[in-house]
C-alpha positions in Angstrom: -0.3 -64.1 -26.7 0.6 -65.5 -23.2 2.9 -63.1 -21.4 4.4 -64.3 -18.2 6.8 -62.6 -15.8 9.0 -64.7 -13.5 9.7 -62.6 -10.4 11.9 -62.9 -7.4 13.0 -60.4 -4.7 15.8 -60.3 -2.1 15.0 -58.5 1.2 16.7 -57.3 4.4 14.8 -59.8 6.5 11.7 -61.9 6.8 8.9 -59.5 7.8 8.0 -56.0 6.4 6.0 -55.3 9.6 9.4 -55.3 11.4 10.7 -52.6 9.0 12.4 -54.9 6.5 12.6 -53.8 2.9 13.1 -55.0 -0.6 16.7 -54.7 -1.8 16.6 -56.5 -5.2 13.9 -57.2 -7.8 14.6 -59.5 -10.7 12.1 -60.2 -13.5 12.3 -62.4 -16.6 9.9 -62.3 -19.5 8.3 -65.4 -21.1 6.0 -65.1 -24.1 4.1 -68.2 -25.2 6.4 -70.2 -22.8 9.6 -69.0 -24.4 12.3 -66.7 -23.0 12.4 -63.4 -24.9 15.6 -62.0 -23.4 13.6 -59.1 -21.9 14.2 -58.5 -18.2 13.8 -56.0 -15.3 16.5 -56.0 -12.7 17.3 -53.4 -10.0 19.1 -53.2 -6.7 17.5 -50.9 -4.1 18.7 -48.8 -1.2 16.6 -49.9 1.8 18.0 -47.2 4.2 18.8 -49.9 6.7 21.0 -52.9 7.3 20.1 -56.5 6.4 19.7 -59.1 9.1 22.8 -61.2 9.5 20.9 -64.4 8.3 19.6 -62.6 5.3 23.0 -61.2 4.4 24.5 -64.7 4.5 21.9 -65.7 1.8 22.2 -62.8 -0.6 25.5 -61.1 0.3 24.2 -57.6 -0.5 25.9 -55.3 2.0 24.7 -52.0 3.2 27.7 -50.4 1.6 27.0 -51.9 -1.8 23.3 -50.8 -1.7 24.0 -47.3 -0.4 24.2 -45.6 -3.8 21.3 -47.6 -5.4 17.9 -46.1 -6.2 15.0 -46.2 -3.7 11.8 -48.0 -4.6 9.9 -44.8 -5.4 12.5 -44.1 -8.2 11.9 -47.3 -10.0 8.2 -47.9 -9.2 6.8 -46.7 -12.5 9.3 -48.7 -14.6 8.6 -51.8 -12.5 4.8 -51.6 -12.9 5.2 -50.9 -16.6 7.2 -54.1 -17.0 4.8 -56.4 -15.1 1.6 -54.7 -16.2 -1.2 -57.1 -17.3 1.1 -60.1 -17.3 0.8 -63.4 -15.3 3.3 -63.3 -12.5 5.1 -66.5 -11.7 6.6 -66.5 -8.2 8.0 -69.2 -5.9 6.3 -68.7 -2.6 4.4 -65.8 -4.0 2.9 -64.7 -0.6 6.3 -63.6 0.6 7.3 -61.5 -2.4 3.9 -60.0 -2.9 3.7 -59.0 0.8 7.0 -57.2 0.6 6.2 -55.5 -2.7 2.8 -54.3 -1.5 4.5 -52.9 1.6 6.9 -50.9 -0.6 3.9 -49.6 -2.6 2.0 -48.7 0.5 5.0 -46.7 1.8 4.7 -44.6 -1.3 0.9 -44.1 -1.2 -2.1 -45.9 0.1 -3.9 -44.9 -3.1 -1.6 -46.8 -5.5 -2.7 -50.2 -6.9 -1.1 -53.2 -5.3 0.8 -55.8 -7.3 -2.2 -58.1 -7.9 -4.2 -55.2 -9.3 -1.5 -54.4 -11.8 -1.3 -57.9 -13.4 -3.8 -60.3 -14.8 -2.8 -63.2 -12.5 -0.4 -64.2 -9.8 0.7 -67.9 -9.9 2.5 -69.5 -7.0 5.0 -72.0 -8.5 5.5 -73.4 -5.0 1.9 -74.5 -5.0 2.3 -76.1 -8.4 5.3 -78.0 -7.1 3.4 -79.2 -3.9 0.5 -80.5 -6.1 2.9 -82.4 -8.4 5.2 -83.6 -5.6 3.2 -84.0 -2.4 5.1 -84.8 0.7 8.4 -83.8 -0.8 10.7 -80.9 -0.4 9.8 -78.2 -3.0 12.2 -75.4 -2.4 13.8 -74.0 -5.5 17.0 -75.8 -4.6 15.2 -79.1 -4.3 13.4 -78.6 -7.6 16.7 -77.7 -9.4 18.0 -81.1 -8.3 14.8 -83.0 -9.1 14.6 -81.6 -12.6 18.3 -81.6 -13.1 18.6 -77.9 -13.9 22.2 -77.1 -14.4 24.5 -74.3 -15.6 24.0 -71.9 -12.7 26.3 -70.8 -9.9 24.2 -70.4 -6.8 26.9 -69.8 -4.1 24.8 -66.7 -3.2 21.1 -66.1 -4.0 20.1 -63.3 -6.3 16.7 -62.1 -7.5 17.6 -62.1 -11.2 19.5 -65.4 -11.0 16.7 -67.1 -9.1 14.2 -65.8 -11.6 16.2 -67.4 -14.4 16.4 -70.7 -12.6 12.7 -70.6 -11.7 11.9 -70.1 -15.4 13.8 -73.3 -16.3 12.2 -75.2 -13.4 8.7 -73.9 -14.2 8.9 -74.9 -17.9 10.2 -78.4 -16.9 7.6 -78.8 -14.2 4.7 -77.9 -16.5 5.7 -79.8 -19.6 8.7 -78.0 -21.2 8.7 -75.2 -23.7 5.9 -75.1 -26.3 6.6 -76.5 -29.8 8.8 -74.3 -31.9 7.1 -72.2 -34.5 8.3 -72.9 -38.1 9.5 -69.8 -39.9 8.4 -69.2 -43.5 11.7 -70.4 -44.8 11.5 -73.6 -42.8 8.0 -74.2 -44.1 9.2 -73.7 -47.6 11.9 -76.2 -47.1 9.4 -78.7 -45.8 7.2 -78.2 -48.8 10.1 -78.6 -51.1 11.1 -81.9 -49.4 7.6 -83.3 -49.6 6.0 -82.0 -52.7 8.5 -82.1 -55.5 7.3 -84.8 -57.8 9.1 -88.1 -57.6 11.9 -86.8 -55.3 10.5 -88.0 -52.0 9.6 -91.4 -53.4 13.1 -92.0 -54.9 14.8 -90.9 -51.7 12.8 -93.2 -49.6 12.9 -96.1 -52.1 9.1 -96.3 -52.1 7.5 -98.8 -54.4 5.1 -97.2 -57.0 2.1 -99.4 -57.8 0.7 -98.9 -61.3 -3.0 -99.6 -62.0 -3.9 -102.3 -64.6 -5.9 -101.4 -67.6 -8.9 -103.3 -66.1 -8.6 -101.4 -62.8 -8.5 -98.1 -64.7 -11.7 -99.1 -66.7 -13.5 -100.1 -63.5 -12.7 -96.8 -61.9 -13.9 -94.9 -64.9 -17.2 -96.8 -64.9 -17.6 -96.0 -61.1 -17.1 -92.3 -61.8 -19.6 -92.4 -64.6 -22.2 -93.9 -62.3 -21.5 -91.2 -59.8 -22.1 -88.6 -62.6 -25.4 -90.1 -63.5 -26.6 -90.2 -59.9 -25.4 -86.7 -58.9 -25.6 -84.8 -62.2 -22.0 -83.4 -61.7 -18.6 -84.4 -63.0 -16.6 -86.2 -60.3 -13.0 -85.1 -59.8 -10.8 -87.4 -61.9 -13.4 -88.3 -64.6 -11.9 -88.4 -68.0 -14.0 -85.9 -70.0 -13.5 -87.9 -73.2 -15.3 -91.0 -71.7 
């Protein structure tokens, strides 16, 4: 089973070393390259204001975030959700840097993000390899792969994770083939194995063997019996 978690964050600014914090985490689950509907989403109280430029991007005001939980309150649930998965992140260095900073603020002894998961994959790097010399922001990829149905007036971690999921699947070959359920398999068998029905539906011509061709076939099977000492499948036991 391939379990992947698409992850995105929103922050108060660009650099945790300047005291900026994570204010939103959005995660979407893929199993075997299919959306499962499972997700992890939380807004966080950063105990500080967002930079004006960041606020213009995400629109998450200090007032809105004032009654939200702090990172320490959601840490266990977050780690449980991403544990042992492959993380898919666009510009992974940015998000991992911020999340590791939040973890270090809790304790220097706690495992960092990369230690909690099986792998971290940067989808920006995948895009750069597929489209060298081109713009590979999430917005650019949405246009390139014609991903529609989303309102992106403001950025949001969960929304961007959902969009990145569609972009990633398109960029890497689409969703895997659908698994047939037992009922579907039975329907296929019925369509293909009921004697005479498929031939009649497709107007296939049935070729009958002549008596001479049947005789030659029986003689061939008899020679096989003599050479091998066993009865070939299809040999008439009365011959």
